[in-house]
C-alpha distance (Angstrom), angle and dihedral (degrees) to the residues before:
residue distance angle dihedral
M1 . . .
L2 3.82 . .
Q3 3.79 90.1 .
L4 3.85 90.5 52.1
K5 3.78 91.5 52.2
D6 3.82 90.8 49.7
T7 3.82 90.1 49.9
K8 3.81 91.9 51.0
K9 3.81 90.9 46.8
K10 3.79 91.1 51.8
F11 3.83 91.0 47.5
F12 3.81 94.3 51.8
L13 3.80 90.7 44.5
F14 3.79 90.1 52.4
R15 3.83 90.9 51.1
K16 3.79 89.1 50.3
I17 3.79 97.1 50.5
F18 3.81 99.0 34.1
P19 3.84 95.8 90.0
F20 3.80 89.6 51.2
I21 3.79 92.1 48.0
L22 3.76 89.3 50.5
R23 3.84 90.4 53.2
F24 3.75 91.3 47.5
L25 3.82 93.2 51.7
F26 3.77 91.4 46.1
L27 3.82 93.8 50.8
F28 3.77 90.3 46.1
A29 3.82 93.9 48.0
C30 3.78 97.6 45.8
P31 3.82 96.3 81.1
L32 3.83 89.8 49.0
F33 3.80 95.6 56.0
G34 3.79 98.7 31.0
R35 3.79 131.0 -152.0
E36 3.78 91.2 -66.2
S37 3.81 92.0 77.3
L38 3.80 108.5 126.7
N39 3.80 93.7 -144.0
R40 3.78 106.1 27.8
V41 3.78 120.6 165.5
I42 3.78 109.1 -105.3
A43 3.83 98.8 178.1
I44 3.79 141.6 7.9
V45 3.81 120.0 -151.5
G46 3.79 112.4 -173.5
N47 3.81 104.7 -53.2
Y48 3.80 93.1 -21.1
S49 3.79 125.3 93.6
I50 3.82 127.9 -153.2
T51 3.79 115.6 -149.9
Q52 3.79 134.0 -163.5
V53 3.81 89.1 -106.4
D54 3.83 89.1 53.9
Y55 3.77 89.0 52.0
D56 3.81 95.1 47.4
K57 3.81 91.4 50.9
A58 3.78 91.5 46.2
V59 3.81 94.0 54.7
D60 3.78 92.8 65.5
K61 3.78 92.9 42.7
Y62 3.81 92.5 47.2
K63 3.84 92.6 52.3
K64 3.81 91.6 51.0
L65 3.83 94.9 44.2
F66 3.76 93.8 52.2
K67 3.78 100.1 33.1
N68 3.81 93.3 107.7
T69 3.83 101.0 17.4
K70 3.79 134.1 63.6
S71 3.79 115.0 -99.5
P72 3.83 119.0 -135.6
F73 3.81 89.2 -143.7
K74 3.82 123.8 91.3
G75 3.80 136.9 -159.8
S76 3.78 131.7 42.1
L77 3.80 121.2 -17.0
K78 3.84 89.1 -99.3
T79 3.79 92.1 54.6
Q80 3.82 93.7 43.5
V81 3.81 93.8 50.8
M82 3.81 92.7 43.9
D83 3.81 91.5 50.9
F84 3.80 88.9 45.9
L85 3.82 90.5 55.7
I86 3.82 93.3 43.2
S87 3.81 91.4 52.0
K88 3.78 90.2 52.8
K89 3.78 91.6 52.6
I90 3.83 89.5 49.4
I91 3.82 88.5 52.6
D92 3.82 89.8 50.5
I93 3.78 92.9 48.1
T94 3.83 94.3 48.7
A95 3.81 92.0 43.5
D96 3.83 88.0 54.6
E97 3.78 89.7 51.3
E98 3.80 90.8 52.0
T99 3.85 92.4 43.0
I100 3.81 90.9 -119.3
I101 3.79 104.9 163.7
V102 3.80 120.9 -166.3
N103 3.81 110.1 179.4
E104 3.81 133.1 161.5
R105 3.80 91.3 -85.8
R106 3.82 91.7 53.4
L107 3.80 91.2 48.5
E108 3.76 93.5 50.4
S109 3.78 91.1 48.4
E110 3.79 89.7 53.9
V111 3.82 91.4 48.0
E112 3.83 89.9 52.1
K113 3.83 90.4 53.3
I114 3.79 91.9 49.4
M115 3.80 91.4 47.7
E116 3.82 90.3 51.1
N117 3.85 92.5 48.7
M118 3.82 90.2 49.5
G119 3.81 92.4 47.2
F120 3.82 97.4 -114.5
T121 3.80 127.4 141.5
D122 3.79 97.4 165.6
R123 3.86 112.2 77.5
A124 3.80 95.4 -156.5
L125 3.84 93.2 51.8
F126 3.82 89.6 46.2
E127 3.80 92.9 52.4
K128 3.80 91.2 47.8
S129 3.79 93.4 47.9
L130 3.79 94.3 45.5
S131 3.78 92.2 48.4
E132 3.81 91.0 52.4
K133 3.76 92.8 45.2
M134 3.83 95.3 47.7
G135 3.80 95.4 37.5
I136 3.80 93.7 -131.6
P137 3.84 134.5 95.0
F138 3.83 112.3 -86.8
E139 3.83 90.6 -122.2
I140 3.80 91.2 61.8
W141 3.79 91.9 46.5
Y142 3.81 89.8 50.9
E143 3.81 92.2 49.8
E144 3.76 90.4 51.9
L145 3.81 94.0 46.0
G146 3.79 91.4 77.8
Y147 3.81 91.4 55.5
Q148 3.80 91.0 47.3
I149 3.80 90.1 54.1
K150 3.82 91.4 49.9
K151 3.80 90.5 44.9
S152 3.80 93.9 51.9
Q153 3.83 90.3 51.2
L154 3.79 93.7 45.7
L155 3.80 89.2 51.4
Q156 3.82 86.6 60.8
V157 3.78 99.4 45.5
R158 3.83 109.6 23.3
V159 3.81 112.6 19.4
P160 3.83 117.6 83.4
M161 3.82 107.8 -129.3
K162 3.83 127.6 -147.1
T163 3.80 121.5 -137.4
V164 3.81 123.7 -125.7
S165 3.80 114.1 -114.1
E166 3.80 127.3 -146.9
A167 3.81 89.4 -118.2
E168 3.82 90.7 56.5
I169 3.83 91.5 51.2
K170 3.84 92.6 50.4
N171 3.80 91.9 44.7
W172 3.83 91.8 51.1
Y173 3.82 90.9 48.4
Q174 3.80 92.6 51.6
K175 3.79 93.7 48.2
N176 3.79 95.8 45.6
Q177 3.77 105.0 48.3
Q178 3.83 90.9 134.2
R179 3.79 91.5 52.3
V180 3.83 97.0 48.7
G181 3.80 90.2 57.6
Y182 3.79 124.2 -160.1
E183 3.78 141.9 -81.0
V184 3.81 127.7 -125.9
R185 3.79 134.1 -152.3
F186 3.82 112.4 -158.6
R187 3.77 143.2 166.6
E188 3.79 122.5 -143.8
I189 3.75 139.6 -164.4
V190 3.80 112.1 -152.4
L191 3.79 132.8 -175.4
V192 3.80 120.1 -173.3
P193 3.88 123.9 -160.9
R194 3.79 114.4 -121.9
N195 3.81 90.7 -137.7
S196 3.80 140.5 -6.5
S197 3.79 97.5 -97.4
F198 3.77 119.7 128.6
A199 3.82 91.8 -122.4
E200 3.82 91.9 54.2
E201 3.80 92.3 47.0
E202 3.78 90.2 50.3
R203 3.83 91.9 48.6
I204 3.82 92.8 51.4
S205 3.80 92.4 43.9
N206 3.82 91.7 53.7
E207 3.79 92.0 46.0
I208 3.81 95.2 51.2
L209 3.83 91.2 45.8
Q210 3.83 88.9 51.9
I211 3.81 89.6 51.5
E212 3.82 89.7 50.0
K213 3.85 89.4 53.8
E214 3.80 90.7 52.1
I215 3.82 91.6 49.9
R216 3.82 94.1 47.7
K217 3.83 88.6 51.0
D218 3.81 92.4 46.9
P219 3.84 115.0 14.1
A220 3.81 90.6 -172.7
S221 3.80 89.0 67.1
F222 3.81 91.2 69.9
H223 3.82 91.9 83.0
L224 3.82 92.6 46.9
I225 3.82 93.6 50.0
A226 3.81 92.9 43.6
S227 3.84 88.6 54.4
G228 3.81 93.3 46.4
P229 3.80 131.9 94.5
R230 3.84 95.3 -98.8
N231 3.80 93.3 65.7
Q232 3.83 111.3 93.7
S233 3.78 96.4 -173.8
V234 3.82 117.2 139.5
F235 3.81 88.2 -132.0
R236 3.79 121.0 84.7
G237 3.78 106.8 -104.4
G238 3.82 86.7 -2.1
L239 3.84 89.6 -79.3
S240 3.82 120.7 141.1
E241 3.77 111.7 -168.1
W242 3.81 122.7 -140.0
I243 3.82 112.0 -41.3
P244 3.81 131.2 161.9
I245 3.81 111.2 -100.7
A246 3.82 87.8 -131.4
E247 3.77 89.1 61.3
V248 3.80 91.4 49.6
Y249 3.81 88.4 50.7
Q250 3.81 91.1 54.2
K251 3.80 90.0 54.2
S252 3.81 98.5 39.2
R253 3.77 126.1 2.4
I254 3.76 91.8 -170.6
L255 3.80 94.7 52.8
A256 3.83 90.8 46.2
T257 3.80 91.0 50.7
Y258 3.80 92.3 54.0
L259 3.79 92.2 45.9
M260 3.80 90.3 52.1
T261 3.79 92.8 52.3
V262 3.81 98.4 45.5
R263 3.81 117.7 85.6
E264 3.79 119.2 -126.0
G265 3.79 108.2 -77.1
G266 3.82 90.8 15.9
I267 3.79 129.2 124.5
S268 3.79 125.1 -133.2
T269 3.80 128.5 -133.2
V270 3.78 118.9 -106.1
F271 3.83 114.7 -73.9
R272 3.76 138.8 169.7
D273 3.82 117.9 -130.8
E274 3.81 133.1 -151.2
K275 3.82 91.4 -82.8
N276 3.82 91.9 54.8
R277 3.81 91.4 -108.6
Y278 3.81 116.8 149.4
C279 3.80 107.4 -132.9
I280 3.77 147.1 -177.9
V281 3.82 118.9 -174.4
K282 3.78 135.4 -165.7
L283 3.80 119.2 -156.8
E284 3.81 102.5 -134.6
G285 3.82 95.3 178.4
K286 3.80 146.4 -10.0
R287 3.82 128.0 -162.6
I288 3.79 142.2 158.6
T289 3.79 109.7 -89.9
P290 3.83 107.2 -90.9
L291 3.79 116.7 -114.5
E292 3.80 93.1 -121.3
S293 3.82 90.5 58.1
I294 3.79 93.1 57.9
R295 3.79 103.4 24.6
R296 3.79 93.4 114.8
F297 3.81 91.4 46.5
I298 3.83 91.1 53.3
Q299 3.79 91.9 45.4
E300 3.81 90.2 54.0
I301 3.84 91.8 49.7
I302 3.82 92.5 51.0
Q303 3.81 91.3 44.0
R304 3.81 90.9 53.8
E305 3.82 90.5 50.1
K306 3.79 89.9 49.0
M307 3.81 91.1 49.4
E308 3.78 90.6 55.0
S309 3.83 94.1 47.0
S310 3.84 91.6 43.6
F311 3.81 90.1 50.9
D312 3.80 92.6 49.4
E313 3.80 90.7 49.5
W314 3.77 90.5 47.5
I315 3.83 91.4 53.1
W316 3.80 90.8 54.7
E317 3.81 90.9 48.8
R318 3.81 89.6 50.7
R319 3.82 89.4 52.8
K320 3.79 87.2 64.6
E321 3.81 91.7 51.9
I322 3.79 101.2 43.8
P323 3.82 120.4 69.4
I324 3.81 106.6 -111.0
S325 3.81 126.9 178.8
I326 3.79 121.1 -175.1
F327 3.81 121.2 -166.0
D328 3.80 101.4 177.5
K329 3.78 106.3 114.0
E330 3.83 94.7 -155.6
Y331 3.80 91.8 54.1
L332 3.80 93.0 45.0
T333 3.80 92.2 50.3
E334 3.83 95.9 46.8
N335 3.81 93.0 47.9
K336 3.83 94.5 41.0
I337 3.80 93.6 -121.6
E338 3.79 121.3 155.6
V339 3.81 118.2 -117.5
P340 3.83 109.1 -98.5
E341 3.78 115.1 -96.2
E342 3.81 113.5 -104.1
S343 3.79 92.6 -137.7
F344 3.79 135.5 98.5
N345 3.82 122.0 -158.4
L346 3.81 104.8 -165.3
D347 3.84 94.1 171.6
K348 3.78 92.0 56.8
L349 3.82 91.2 48.5
L350 3.81 92.3 50.7
E351 3.81 90.8 53.3
Q352 3.85 90.4 59.3
């Protein structure tokens, strides 16, 4: 039993001093190999090393990943890419601590879920569509997927989250009136052909045009006709209560287009929608989408933003806790960091 305890003690001691041994060996070996080494170590994060080859590969990936989105990293390209790589090592280290395992099987399972949610059964078509939608090669997206899985789990177990206040919700709503869109209240008159014959189409077309003439002559008759037996609208009296224009667009692009071009209180011309219905619509009202209708939507947006900022802050806090040595002179100079000491005090470490 005593021997087992000694073995465990030695094992944990080795894990504790290994990062420092790695730094010592690196600093000692640097003069031997010189700056001309093709794959020199440029940083050590915990037990992980970052080489020049790692950096060179990451530059291209970084440019593609943040071509159309804002990067959370600041400074020159060198500093941004180095911090990008360091943050990934921190994610790996913390995921190891929390026993978060992301292997090939886990990645493929996640891909299958995403394919199902997007309605794809063909892998090649999915990869092509996703690449076009994200604006990056599928291979890069796939490489990053593992980190996104680790990140989402770390957000649940390690990253302190901030709550969304009522004041933040109201402030977002006031500043984003254009984004929240508007709702419409409209009344429609709809005639539907009984079949697809030319004679039936002509009959319905003549009837709807006759109705339009009546309405132009007496606009007040719109309500009477819409409430009458000829109207085949699914709405009672042809009246649709307040609905976001975006939701109308999802159901019928043609109807939404006419509603967006008619002034409030105005009546459209005759049009035929995607379902071959002959329609005339009157825009009864138009208003900015009320806060209560989209409160949850706004809360989710703010929460996502807070998650990102909380994660970025957490990464910087972890940088203070994890032993990190950087040997790239350009990075050290730009960020005003002293060159790492070429010394190794084993006795002091063992006392900790």
